[in-house]
C-alpha positions, 0 to 999 in steps of 0.5 A, a space after each residue: 519857743 524858749 519856754 518850750 525848750 526849757 520845759 523839754 530839757 528840764 523834764 528829762 530828769 534830775 541829778 541827786 548829787 548827794 547820792 550820785 544818782 540820776 532820776 529819770 523824769 516822768 515825761 523823759 521820752 516825750 521831752 527827748 522827742 521834743 528836743 529832737 523836734 526843736 533841733 530839727 527846726 533850729 535856724 541853721 545860721 544862728 543855731 539858737 536851740 543848739 546854743 541854749 542846750 549847750 549853755 544849759 550843759 544838757 549833754 553833760 548834766 542830762 543826756 549822758 547820765 540818762 544813757 548811762 543809767 537807762 542804757 537798756 531802754 532801746 527807744 530812749 537810748 536811740 533817741 538820745 543818740 540822735 540828739 548828740 552832735 555827730 562827732 560825739 555820737 560816733 564815739 557813743 555808739 560803740 560804748 553805749 553799754 559802758 558807763 558812759 559818764 565815766 568813759 567821757 571823764 576818762 577821755 577828758 571830754 566833759 569838763 569836771 
């Protein structure tokens, strides 16, 4: 299970720190769907999937950059919003068309 989870979040894409860009992985949408499935099946008491995604900083390093750069992809956008914790997703829905990463940095919600 751990290997599948790592493969799923690793397949989302990669950041190019030198250029300040995020490159979507070839199987990005399939990886998002795998993560949705993993979270749905997560142990509600111990939450190992949620903990692992938090440790990997998947929200900050992959999901928000994907939403920012590929916001015109409605299917991807909606599936990513399903992955985000409920309180954060309430904030995302009204500002999805904005540059989300900049928005969250301005709100100090993402450690930088």
